[in-house]
Jmol script that loads the backbone (N, CA, C; Angstrom):
load data "model"
ATOM      1  N   MET A   1     -13.461  18.829  10.329  1.00  0.00           N
ATOM      2  CA  MET A   1     -12.015  18.802  10.196  1.00  0.00           C
ATOM      3  C   MET A   1     -11.491  17.499  10.793  1.00  0.00           C
ATOM      4  N   VAL A   2     -10.527  16.894  10.132  1.00  0.00           N
ATOM      5  CA  VAL A   2      -9.936  15.645  10.595  1.00  0.00           C
ATOM      6  C   VAL A   2      -8.778  15.965  11.523  1.00  0.00           C
ATOM      7  N   THR A   3      -8.800  15.349  12.695  1.00  0.00           N
ATOM      8  CA  THR A   3      -7.692  15.570  13.626  1.00  0.00           C
ATOM      9  C   THR A   3      -6.529  14.677  13.255  1.00  0.00           C
ATOM     10  N   ASP A   4      -5.363  15.007  13.767  1.00  0.00           N
ATOM     11  CA  ASP A   4      -4.182  14.186  13.508  1.00  0.00           C
ATOM     12  C   ASP A   4      -4.396  12.752  13.980  1.00  0.00           C
ATOM     13  N   THR A   5      -5.052  12.588  15.108  1.00  0.00           N
ATOM     14  CA  THR A   5      -5.305  11.254  15.642  1.00  0.00           C
ATOM     15  C   THR A   5      -6.247  10.479  14.732  1.00  0.00           C
ATOM     16  N   GLN A   6      -7.292  11.131  14.265  1.00  0.00           N
ATOM     17  CA  GLN A   6      -8.237  10.464  13.365  1.00  0.00           C
ATOM     18  C   GLN A   6      -7.544  10.072  12.066  1.00  0.00           C
ATOM     19  N   GLU A   7      -6.739  10.970  11.521  1.00  0.00           N
ATOM     20  CA  GLU A   7      -6.034  10.683  10.275  1.00  0.00           C
ATOM     21  C   GLU A   7      -5.080   9.504  10.451  1.00  0.00           C
ATOM     22  N   MET A   8      -4.318   9.502  11.541  1.00  0.00           N
ATOM     23  CA  MET A   8      -3.364   8.412  11.763  1.00  0.00           C
ATOM     24  C   MET A   8      -4.094   7.090  11.977  1.00  0.00           C
ATOM     25  N   THR A   9      -5.242   7.129  12.621  1.00  0.00           N
ATOM     26  CA  THR A   9      -6.033   5.912  12.808  1.00  0.00           C
ATOM     27  C   THR A   9      -6.488   5.359  11.462  1.00  0.00           C
ATOM     28  N   THR A  10      -6.951   6.235  10.589  1.00  0.00           N
ATOM     29  CA  THR A  10      -7.383   5.820   9.248  1.00  0.00           C
ATOM     30  C   THR A  10      -6.211   5.245   8.470  1.00  0.00           C
ATOM     31  N   ARG A  11      -5.088   5.942   8.505  1.00  0.00           N
ATOM     32  CA  ARG A  11      -3.905   5.492   7.772  1.00  0.00           C
ATOM     33  C   ARG A  11      -3.391   4.164   8.318  1.00  0.00           C
ATOM     34  N   SER A  12      -3.405   4.014   9.640  1.00  0.00           N
ATOM     35  CA  SER A  12      -2.973   2.753  10.253  1.00  0.00           C
ATOM     36  C   SER A  12      -3.906   1.608   9.874  1.00  0.00           C
ATOM     37  N   GLY A  13      -5.187   1.921   9.739  1.00  0.00           N
ATOM     38  CA  GLY A  13      -6.146   0.910   9.302  1.00  0.00           C
ATOM     39  C   GLY A  13      -5.835   0.412   7.902  1.00  0.00           C
ATOM     40  N   HIS A  14      -5.432   1.326   7.027  1.00  0.00           N
ATOM     41  CA  HIS A  14      -5.048   0.918   5.674  1.00  0.00           C
ATOM     42  C   HIS A  14      -3.771   0.071   5.712  1.00  0.00           C
ATOM     43  N   TYR A  15      -2.849   0.410   6.590  1.00  0.00           N
ATOM     44  CA  TYR A  15      -1.619  -0.372   6.716  1.00  0.00           C
ATOM     45  C   TYR A  15      -1.960  -1.804   7.139  1.00  0.00           C
ATOM     46  N   THR A  16      -2.820  -1.927   8.136  1.00  0.00           N
ATOM     47  CA  THR A  16      -3.243  -3.247   8.604  1.00  0.00           C
ATOM     48  C   THR A  16      -3.963  -4.011   7.496  1.00  0.00           C
ATOM     49  N   ALA A  17      -4.821  -3.325   6.751  1.00  0.00           N
ATOM     50  CA  ALA A  17      -5.541  -3.967   5.650  1.00  0.00           C
ATOM     51  C   ALA A  17      -4.578  -4.410   4.549  1.00  0.00           C
ATOM     52  N   LEU A  18      -3.524  -3.636   4.318  1.00  0.00           N
ATOM     53  CA  LEU A  18      -2.504  -4.026   3.343  1.00  0.00           C
ATOM     54  C   LEU A  18      -1.838  -5.329   3.783  1.00  0.00           C
ATOM     55  N   LEU A  19      -1.470  -5.412   5.054  1.00  0.00           N
ATOM     56  CA  LEU A  19      -0.874  -6.641   5.582  1.00  0.00           C
ATOM     57  C   LEU A  19      -1.813  -7.823   5.421  1.00  0.00           C
ATOM     58  N   GLU A  20      -3.094  -7.603   5.702  1.00  0.00           N
ATOM     59  CA  GLU A  20      -4.077  -8.677   5.584  1.00  0.00           C
ATOM     60  C   GLU A  20      -4.253  -9.112   4.127  1.00  0.00           C
ATOM     61  N   THR A  21      -4.268  -8.153   3.223  1.00  0.00           N
ATOM     62  CA  THR A  21      -4.412  -8.474   1.801  1.00  0.00           C
ATOM     63  C   THR A  21      -3.225  -9.298   1.331  1.00  0.00           C
ATOM     64  N   MET A  22      -2.027  -8.895   1.714  1.00  0.00           N
ATOM     65  CA  MET A  22      -0.836  -9.647   1.319  1.00  0.00           C
ATOM     66  C   MET A  22      -0.826 -11.023   1.970  1.00  0.00           C
ATOM     67  N   GLY A  23      -1.209 -11.091   3.220  1.00  0.00           N
ATOM     68  CA  GLY A  23      -1.221 -12.357   3.937  1.00  0.00           C
ATOM     69  C   GLY A  23      -2.250 -13.333   3.409  1.00  0.00           C
ATOM     70  N   ALA A  24      -3.354 -12.819   2.913  1.00  0.00           N
ATOM     71  CA  ALA A  24      -4.418 -13.682   2.394  1.00  0.00           C
ATOM     72  C   ALA A  24      -3.974 -14.449   1.154  1.00  0.00           C
ATOM     73  N   HIS A  25      -3.009 -13.908   0.435  1.00  0.00           N
ATOM     74  CA  HIS A  25      -2.529 -14.557  -0.783  1.00  0.00           C
ATOM     75  C   HIS A  25      -1.331 -15.458  -0.529  1.00  0.00           C
ATOM     76  N   GLY A  26      -0.659 -15.257   0.580  1.00  0.00           N
ATOM     77  CA  GLY A  26       0.446 -16.128   0.939  1.00  0.00           C
ATOM     78  C   GLY A  26       1.694 -15.935   0.089  1.00  0.00           C
ATOM     79  N   ALA A  27       2.730 -16.644   0.478  1.00  0.00           N
ATOM     80  CA  ALA A  27       4.037 -16.529  -0.172  1.00  0.00           C
ATOM     81  C   ALA A  27       4.037 -17.049  -1.596  1.00  0.00           C
ATOM     82  N   THR A  28       3.058 -17.865  -1.944  1.00  0.00           N
ATOM     83  CA  THR A  28       3.029 -18.396  -3.309  1.00  0.00           C
ATOM     84  C   THR A  28       2.686 -17.323  -4.328  1.00  0.00           C
ATOM     85  N   LYS A  29       2.048 -16.260  -3.893  1.00  0.00           N
ATOM     86  CA  LYS A  29       1.629 -15.205  -4.811  1.00  0.00           C
ATOM     87  C   LYS A  29       2.475 -13.937  -4.694  1.00  0.00           C
ATOM     88  N   LEU A  30       3.274 -13.834  -3.638  1.00  0.00           N
ATOM     89  CA  LEU A  30       4.069 -12.636  -3.410  1.00  0.00           C
ATOM     90  C   LEU A  30       5.424 -13.058  -2.853  1.00  0.00           C
ATOM     91  N   HIS A  31       6.473 -12.752  -3.586  1.00  0.00           N
ATOM     92  CA  HIS A  31       7.821 -13.109  -3.158  1.00  0.00           C
ATOM     93  C   HIS A  31       8.271 -12.206  -2.011  1.00  0.00           C
ATOM     94  N   THR A  32       9.224 -12.672  -1.253  1.00  0.00           N
ATOM     95  CA  THR A  32       9.714 -11.951  -0.081  1.00  0.00           C
ATOM     96  C   THR A  32      10.149 -10.532  -0.439  1.00  0.00           C
ATOM     97  N   ASN A  33      10.919 -10.370  -1.514  1.00  0.00           N
ATOM     98  CA  ASN A  33      11.396  -9.027  -1.875  1.00  0.00           C
ATOM     99  C   ASN A  33      10.238  -8.127  -2.306  1.00  0.00           C
ATOM    100  N   GLU A  34       9.195  -8.681  -2.905  1.00  0.00           N
ATOM    101  CA  GLU A  34       8.034  -7.894  -3.292  1.00  0.00           C
ATOM    102  C   GLU A  34       7.270  -7.422  -2.054  1.00  0.00           C
ATOM    103  N   ARG A  35       7.102  -8.336  -1.121  1.00  0.00           N
ATOM    104  CA  ARG A  35       6.430  -7.995   0.149  1.00  0.00           C
ATOM    105  C   ARG A  35       7.207  -6.902   0.875  1.00  0.00           C
ATOM    106  N   GLU A  36       8.530  -7.057   0.943  1.00  0.00           N
ATOM    107  CA  GLU A  36       9.361  -6.063   1.617  1.00  0.00           C
ATOM    108  C   GLU A  36       9.260  -4.698   0.937  1.00  0.00           C
ATOM    109  N   GLN A  37       9.221  -4.694  -0.392  1.00  0.00           N
ATOM    110  CA  GLN A  37       9.099  -3.434  -1.124  1.00  0.00           C
ATOM    111  C   GLN A  37       7.779  -2.745  -0.800  1.00  0.00           C
ATOM    112  N   LEU A  38       6.689  -3.486  -0.823  1.00  0.00           N
ATOM    113  CA  LEU A  38       5.383  -2.898  -0.530  1.00  0.00           C
ATOM    114  C   LEU A  38       5.309  -2.386   0.901  1.00  0.00           C
ATOM    115  N   LEU A  39       5.875  -3.134   1.839  1.00  0.00           N
ATOM    116  CA  LEU A  39       5.860  -2.696   3.237  1.00  0.00           C
ATOM    117  C   LEU A  39       6.739  -1.465   3.450  1.00  0.00           C
ATOM    118  N   ALA A  40       7.870  -1.406   2.771  1.00  0.00           N
ATOM    119  CA  ALA A  40       8.750  -0.239   2.893  1.00  0.00           C
ATOM    120  C   ALA A  40       8.041   1.019   2.398  1.00  0.00           C
ATOM    121  N   VAL A  41       7.314   0.890   1.308  1.00  0.00           N
ATOM    122  CA  VAL A  41       6.568   2.034   0.775  1.00  0.00           C
ATOM    123  C   VAL A  41       5.443   2.417   1.740  1.00  0.00           C
ATOM    124  N   ALA A  42       4.732   1.439   2.250  1.00  0.00           N
ATOM    125  CA  ALA A  42       3.655   1.724   3.203  1.00  0.00           C
ATOM    126  C   ALA A  42       4.214   2.429   4.439  1.00  0.00           C
ATOM    127  N   ASP A  43       5.352   1.972   4.939  1.00  0.00           N
ATOM    128  CA  ASP A  43       6.000   2.621   6.087  1.00  0.00           C
ATOM    129  C   ASP A  43       6.354   4.068   5.758  1.00  0.00           C
ATOM    130  N   ALA A  44       6.950   4.270   4.594  1.00  0.00           N
ATOM    131  CA  ALA A  44       7.362   5.613   4.179  1.00  0.00           C
ATOM    132  C   ALA A  44       6.154   6.541   4.077  1.00  0.00           C
ATOM    133  N   LEU A  45       5.062   6.044   3.512  1.00  0.00           N
ATOM    134  CA  LEU A  45       3.849   6.854   3.394  1.00  0.00           C
ATOM    135  C   LEU A  45       3.257   7.148   4.767  1.00  0.00           C
ATOM    136  N   LEU A  46       3.200   6.130   5.606  1.00  0.00           N
ATOM    137  CA  LEU A  46       2.597   6.273   6.927  1.00  0.00           C
ATOM    138  C   LEU A  46       3.325   7.323   7.767  1.00  0.00           C
ATOM    139  N   PHE A  47       4.650   7.321   7.674  1.00  0.00           N
ATOM    140  CA  PHE A  47       5.445   8.211   8.518  1.00  0.00           C
ATOM    141  C   PHE A  47       5.926   9.470   7.804  1.00  0.00           C
ATOM    142  N   GLY A  48       5.409   9.714   6.595  1.00  0.00           N
ATOM    143  CA  GLY A  48       5.689  10.970   5.911  1.00  0.00           C
ATOM    144  C   GLY A  48       7.092  11.122   5.375  1.00  0.00           C
ATOM    145  N   ASP A  49       7.724  10.026   4.992  1.00  0.00           N
ATOM    146  CA  ASP A  49       9.059  10.081   4.401  1.00  0.00           C
ATOM    147  C   ASP A  49       9.012  10.926   3.127  1.00  0.00           C
ATOM    148  N   PRO A  50       9.937  11.877   2.972  1.00  0.00           N
ATOM    149  CA  PRO A  50       9.900  12.731   1.789  1.00  0.00           C
ATOM    150  C   PRO A  50      10.128  11.983   0.470  1.00  0.00           C
ATOM    151  N   ASP A  51      10.724  10.814   0.514  1.00  0.00           N
ATOM    152  CA  ASP A  51      10.961  10.027  -0.697  1.00  0.00           C
ATOM    153  C   ASP A  51       9.835   9.038  -0.988  1.00  0.00           C
ATOM    154  N   SER A  52       8.732   9.144  -0.269  1.00  0.00           N
ATOM    155  CA  SER A  52       7.670   8.147  -0.408  1.00  0.00           C
ATOM    156  C   SER A  52       7.020   8.164  -1.793  1.00  0.00           C
ATOM    157  N   GLU A  53       7.010   9.307  -2.464  1.00  0.00           N
ATOM    158  CA  GLU A  53       6.380   9.360  -3.792  1.00  0.00           C
ATOM    159  C   GLU A  53       7.127   8.499  -4.803  1.00  0.00           C
ATOM    160  N   GLN A  54       8.459   8.512  -4.759  1.00  0.00           N
ATOM    161  CA  GLN A  54       9.224   7.670  -5.681  1.00  0.00           C
ATOM    162  C   GLN A  54       9.002   6.193  -5.359  1.00  0.00           C
ATOM    163  N   GLY A  55       8.964   5.861  -4.095  1.00  0.00           N
ATOM    164  CA  GLY A  55       8.697   4.489  -3.693  1.00  0.00           C
ATOM    165  C   GLY A  55       7.313   4.045  -4.105  1.00  0.00           C
ATOM    166  N   LEU A  56       6.346   4.951  -3.983  1.00  0.00           N
ATOM    167  CA  LEU A  56       4.982   4.630  -4.384  1.00  0.00           C
ATOM    168  C   LEU A  56       4.922   4.327  -5.874  1.00  0.00           C
ATOM    169  N   ALA A  57       5.631   5.099  -6.669  1.00  0.00           N
ATOM    170  CA  ALA A  57       5.645   4.854  -8.128  1.00  0.00           C
ATOM    171  C   ALA A  57       6.207   3.468  -8.428  1.00  0.00           C
ATOM    172  N   ARG A  58       7.271   3.079  -7.738  1.00  0.00           N
ATOM    173  CA  ARG A  58       7.847   1.743  -7.948  1.00  0.00           C
ATOM    174  C   ARG A  58       6.885   0.651  -7.483  1.00  0.00           C
ATOM    175  N   ALA A  59       6.200   0.898  -6.378  1.00  0.00           N
ATOM    176  CA  ALA A  59       5.241  -0.082  -5.868  1.00  0.00           C
ATOM    177  C   ALA A  59       4.065  -0.240  -6.825  1.00  0.00           C
ATOM    178  N   LEU A  60       3.617   0.857  -7.410  1.00  0.00           N
ATOM    179  CA  LEU A  60       2.521   0.770  -8.372  1.00  0.00           C
ATOM    180  C   LEU A  60       2.946   0.001  -9.618  1.00  0.00           C
ATOM    181  N   ASP A  61       4.210   0.148 -10.010  1.00  0.00           N
ATOM    182  CA  ASP A  61       4.742  -0.660 -11.121  1.00  0.00           C
ATOM    183  C   ASP A  61       4.736  -2.138 -10.751  1.00  0.00           C
ATOM    184  N   LEU A  62       5.138  -2.445  -9.536  1.00  0.00           N
ATOM    185  CA  LEU A  62       5.130  -3.834  -9.066  1.00  0.00           C
ATOM    186  C   LEU A  62       3.714  -4.396  -9.104  1.00  0.00           C
ATOM    187  N   ILE A  63       2.756  -3.634  -8.619  1.00  0.00           N
ATOM    188  CA  ILE A  63       1.364  -4.094  -8.616  1.00  0.00           C
ATOM    189  C   ILE A  63       0.875  -4.329 -10.045  1.00  0.00           C
ATOM    190  N   ALA A  64       1.260  -3.453 -10.954  1.00  0.00           N
ATOM    191  CA  ALA A  64       0.879  -3.639 -12.367  1.00  0.00           C
ATOM    192  C   ALA A  64       1.480  -4.929 -12.922  1.00  0.00           C
ATOM    193  N   ARG A  65       2.716  -5.223 -12.552  1.00  0.00           N
ATOM    194  CA  ARG A  65       3.356  -6.470 -13.016  1.00  0.00           C
ATOM    195  C   ARG A  65       2.665  -7.692 -12.422  1.00  0.00           C
ATOM    196  N   LEU A  66       2.232  -7.598 -11.164  1.00  0.00           N
ATOM    197  CA  LEU A  66       1.505  -8.715 -10.544  1.00  0.00           C
ATOM    198  C   LEU A  66       0.224  -9.004 -11.317  1.00  0.00           C
ATOM    199  N   ARG A  67      -0.444  -7.952 -11.755  1.00  0.00           N
ATOM    200  CA  ARG A  67      -1.685  -8.115 -12.520  1.00  0.00           C
ATOM    201  C   ARG A  67      -1.398  -8.648 -13.922  1.00  0.00           C
ATOM    202  N   GLU A  68      -0.406  -8.056 -14.587  1.00  0.00           N
ATOM    203  CA  GLU A  68      -0.088  -8.466 -15.959  1.00  0.00           C
ATOM    204  C   GLU A  68       0.357  -9.923 -16.030  1.00  0.00           C
ATOM    205  N   SER A  69       1.047 -10.380 -14.997  1.00  0.00           N
ATOM    206  CA  SER A  69       1.512 -11.761 -14.980  1.00  0.00           C
ATOM    207  C   SER A  69       0.406 -12.726 -14.532  1.00  0.00           C
ATOM    208  N   GLU A  70      -0.723 -12.157 -14.137  1.00  0.00           N
ATOM    209  CA  GLU A  70      -1.878 -12.920 -13.653  1.00  0.00           C
ATOM    210  C   GLU A  70      -1.599 -13.659 -12.351  1.00  0.00           C
ATOM    211  N   ARG A  71      -0.578 -13.206 -11.625  1.00  0.00           N
ATOM    212  CA  ARG A  71      -0.331 -13.764 -10.291  1.00  0.00           C
ATOM    213  C   ARG A  71      -1.362 -13.250  -9.305  1.00  0.00           C
ATOM    214  N   TRP A  72      -1.850 -12.028  -9.545  1.00  0.00           N
ATOM    215  CA  TRP A  72      -2.870 -11.427  -8.699  1.00  0.00           C
ATOM    216  C   TRP A  72      -4.031 -10.983  -9.589  1.00  0.00           C
ATOM    217  N   SER A  73      -5.233 -11.065  -9.057  1.00  0.00           N
ATOM    218  CA  SER A  73      -6.412 -10.628  -9.807  1.00  0.00           C
ATOM    219  C   SER A  73      -6.479  -9.103  -9.832  1.00  0.00           C
ATOM    220  N   ALA A  74      -7.283  -8.590 -10.731  1.00  0.00           N
ATOM    221  CA  ALA A  74      -7.483  -7.139 -10.813  1.00  0.00           C
ATOM    222  C   ALA A  74      -8.050  -6.603  -9.497  1.00  0.00           C
ATOM    223  N   GLU A  75      -8.964  -7.342  -8.890  1.00  0.00           N
ATOM    224  CA  GLU A  75      -9.571  -6.911  -7.631  1.00  0.00           C
ATOM    225  C   GLU A  75      -8.542  -6.849  -6.505  1.00  0.00           C
ATOM    226  N   SER A  76      -7.682  -7.856  -6.422  1.00  0.00           N
ATOM    227  CA  SER A  76      -6.667  -7.878  -5.376  1.00  0.00           C
ATOM    228  C   SER A  76      -5.643  -6.772  -5.587  1.00  0.00           C
ATOM    229  N   CYS A  77      -5.293  -6.514  -6.829  1.00  0.00           N
ATOM    230  CA  CYS A  77      -4.362  -5.421  -7.125  1.00  0.00           C
ATOM    231  C   CYS A  77      -4.980  -4.076  -6.761  1.00  0.00           C
ATOM    232  N   ALA A  78      -6.277  -3.932  -7.011  1.00  0.00           N
ATOM    233  CA  ALA A  78      -6.975  -2.696  -6.643  1.00  0.00           C
ATOM    234  C   ALA A  78      -6.952  -2.507  -5.126  1.00  0.00           C
ATOM    235  N   GLU A  79      -7.091  -3.600  -4.379  1.00  0.00           N
ATOM    236  CA  GLU A  79      -7.017  -3.523  -2.919  1.00  0.00           C
ATOM    237  C   GLU A  79      -5.631  -3.070  -2.473  1.00  0.00           C
ATOM    238  N   LEU A  80      -4.586  -3.650  -3.072  1.00  0.00           N
ATOM    239  CA  LEU A  80      -3.226  -3.235  -2.730  1.00  0.00           C
ATOM    240  C   LEU A  80      -3.035  -1.739  -2.972  1.00  0.00           C
ATOM    241  N   ARG A  81      -3.466  -1.273  -4.138  1.00  0.00           N
ATOM    242  CA  ARG A  81      -3.326   0.160  -4.461  1.00  0.00           C
ATOM    243  C   ARG A  81      -4.097   1.025  -3.470  1.00  0.00           C
ATOM    244  N   GLU A  82      -5.330   0.644  -3.201  1.00  0.00           N
ATOM    245  CA  GLU A  82      -6.167   1.418  -2.278  1.00  0.00           C
ATOM    246  C   GLU A  82      -5.504   1.548  -0.911  1.00  0.00           C
ATOM    247  N   HIS A  83      -4.996   0.435  -0.407  1.00  0.00           N
ATOM    248  CA  HIS A  83      -4.407   0.466   0.926  1.00  0.00           C
ATOM    249  C   HIS A  83      -3.056   1.178   0.945  1.00  0.00           C
ATOM    250  N   LEU A  84      -2.297   1.068  -0.124  1.00  0.00           N
ATOM    251  CA  LEU A  84      -1.045   1.842  -0.184  1.00  0.00           C
ATOM    252  C   LEU A  84      -1.351   3.331  -0.181  1.00  0.00           C
ATOM    253  N   TYR A  85      -2.254   3.766  -1.037  1.00  0.00           N
ATOM    254  CA  TYR A  85      -2.629   5.184  -1.051  1.00  0.00           C
ATOM    255  C   TYR A  85      -3.163   5.606   0.314  1.00  0.00           C
ATOM    256  N   GLY A  86      -3.923   4.734   0.948  1.00  0.00           N
ATOM    257  CA  GLY A  86      -4.508   5.045   2.241  1.00  0.00           C
ATOM    258  C   GLY A  86      -3.506   5.206   3.362  1.00  0.00           C
ATOM    259  N   CYS A  87      -2.301   4.653   3.194  1.00  0.00           N
ATOM    260  CA  CYS A  87      -1.248   4.818   4.198  1.00  0.00           C
ATOM    261  C   CYS A  87      -0.690   6.237   4.206  1.00  0.00           C
ATOM    262  N   GLY A  88      -0.885   6.953   3.098  1.00  0.00           N
ATOM    263  CA  GLY A  88      -0.369   8.301   2.980  1.00  0.00           C
ATOM    264  C   GLY A  88      -1.297   9.327   3.589  1.00  0.00           C
ATOM    265  N   PRO A  89      -0.871  10.573   3.588  1.00  0.00           N
ATOM    266  CA  PRO A  89      -1.710  11.635   4.144  1.00  0.00           C
ATOM    267  C   PRO A  89      -2.997  11.797   3.351  1.00  0.00           C
ATOM    268  N   LEU A  90      -4.040  12.131   4.051  1.00  0.00           N
ATOM    269  CA  LEU A  90      -5.323  12.346   3.404  1.00  0.00           C
ATOM    270  C   LEU A  90      -5.237  13.608   2.552  1.00  0.00           C
ATOM    271  N   PRO A  91      -5.887  13.602   1.389  1.00  0.00           N
ATOM    272  CA  PRO A  91      -5.846  14.805   0.544  1.00  0.00           C
ATOM    273  C   PRO A  91      -6.529  15.973   1.249  1.00  0.00           C
ATOM    274  N   ALA A  92      -6.013  17.154   0.997  1.00  0.00           N
ATOM    275  CA  ALA A  92      -6.610  18.354   1.588  1.00  0.00           C
ATOM    276  C   ALA A  92      -7.996  18.576   0.988  1.00  0.00           C
ATOM    277  N   GLU A  93      -8.926  18.959   1.834  1.00  0.00           N
ATOM    278  CA  GLU A  93     -10.295  19.208   1.358  1.00  0.00           C
ATOM    279  C   GLU A  93     -10.354  20.597   0.750  1.00  0.00           C
ATOM    280  N   ALA A  94     -11.139  20.726  -0.312  1.00  0.00           N
ATOM    281  CA  ALA A  94     -11.267  22.024  -0.991  1.00  0.00           C
ATOM    282  C   ALA A  94     -12.167  22.963  -0.225  1.00  0.00           C
TER     283      ALA A  94
END
end "model"
wireframe off; spacefill off
backbone 0.3
color backbone group
């Protein structure tokens, strides 16, 4: 069983990895408003905001646009998605 502390540590690790992924590409690849949007969604997921699902959907659209415009590679977009999902609660085990 995962404890609350273990879960929050895992989720915080994804938040940090999201920051690192965004930082590795720099401002030339991610505009300020895009960065703010992704961070707002990560914050909402991390802290259990009830509106986080709608924000996540918008963030996933943003990530898709980054890929379609070829500003970000498929691999980098996959990292963004992975870390955003990782900021949220872990799925319940069956």
